[in-house]
C-alpha positions in Angstrom: 2.5 -17.6 48.0 -0.5 -17.2 45.5 -2.4 -20.0 43.9 -0.5 -19.6 40.6 2.9 -20.2 42.3 1.6 -23.4 43.8 0.8 -25.0 40.4 3.1 -27.9 39.3 3.7 -26.0 36.0 5.0 -22.9 37.8 7.3 -25.0 39.9 8.9 -26.6 36.9 12.5 -25.5 36.1 11.3 -24.5 32.6 8.7 -22.0 33.9 11.0 -19.0 34.3 12.8 -19.4 30.9 9.5 -20.0 29.1 7.9 -16.9 30.9 11.0 -14.8 29.9 10.8 -16.0 26.3 7.1 -15.2 26.1 7.6 -11.8 27.5 10.4 -11.1 25.0 8.2 -12.2 22.1 5.3 -10.0 23.2 7.6 -7.0 23.7 9.3 -7.5 20.4 6.0 -7.8 18.6 4.7 -4.7 20.4 7.8 -2.6 19.8 8.4 -3.6 16.2 6.4 -1.5 13.7 4.2 -3.5 11.5 5.2 -3.7 7.9 2.1 -2.8 5.9 1.8 -4.5 2.5 2.4 -2.2 -0.4 -0.8 -1.8 -2.3 -0.7 -3.2 -5.8 -1.0 -1.1 -9.0 -4.4 -2.6 -9.6 -5.6 -1.6 -6.1 -4.3 2.0 -6.5 -5.8 2.2 -10.0 -9.3 2.1 -8.4 -8.7 5.7 -7.3 -8.7 6.6 -11.0 -12.0 4.8 -11.8 -14.3 7.8 -10.9 -13.1 9.8 -13.8 -11.3 7.3 -16.1 -13.6 4.3 -15.7 -13.1 0.9 -14.2 -9.7 -0.5 -15.2 -9.1 2.8 -17.0 -11.7 1.8 -19.7 -13.9 4.8 -20.3 -16.0 5.4 -23.4 -16.3 9.2 -23.0 -14.1 11.8 -24.6 -13.9 14.1 -21.6 -11.2 11.9 -19.9 -8.2 10.1 -21.3 -8.6 6.3 -21.2 -5.8 4.8 -19.2 -6.2 1.1 -20.2 -3.4 0.1 -22.5 -1.5 3.4 -22.0 2.3 2.9 -22.3 4.1 2.9 -19.0 6.3 5.8 -20.0 3.4 7.9 -21.1 1.5 7.3 -17.9 4.6 8.1 -15.7 5.4 11.2 -17.7 1.8 12.5 -17.4 1.7 11.9 -13.6 5.1 13.4 -13.0 4.2 16.5 -15.1 0.9 16.9 -13.2 2.8 16.6 -9.9 5.4 19.2 -11.0 2.8 21.6 -12.3 4.1 21.3 -15.8 0.8 20.1 -17.1 -2.3 22.2 -16.5 -5.2 20.5 -14.6 -7.8 21.3 -12.0 -7.5 18.0 -10.1 -4.7 15.8 -11.4 -1.9 17.8 -9.8 -3.5 17.1 -6.4 -4.0 13.4 -7.3 -0.5 13.0 -8.5 0.9 14.6 -5.4 -0.7 11.8 -3.4 1.4 9.0 -5.0 5.1 8.2 -4.6 7.3 7.4 -7.6 7.1 3.7 -6.9 3.3 3.8 -6.6 3.1 5.7 -10.0 5.4 3.0 -11.5 3.1 0.3 -10.2 0.0 2.0 -11.6 1.8 2.5 -15.0 2.6 -1.2 -15.2 -1.0 -2.1 -14.3 -2.6 0.2 -16.9 -0.2 -0.9 -19.6 -1.2 -4.5 -18.9 -5.0 -3.8 -19.3 -6.2 -4.4 -22.8 
């Protein structure tokens, strides 16, 4: 018998049930896929900052400012870019990278920025 099995703790009648419960907890945590938090609209909006400015506020005419844009207008534009209904060099690829729910979250964010 090894030194671990000679310990007063391991000879306790609770040792085997506690060991089994710990093993189940570890296996459950290991086998259950982690649920990643959904990024917020504000976090995803940072991907737009390179062209449209921080928080969608850009003072240049080359790019449409996104700050304060109506939700429906933002969603329609992104869905049209994704479907190829609206001509672009880059935005079709960008829009393809977002799910409908992510586009909705960004639309709510940009509509809230004043």
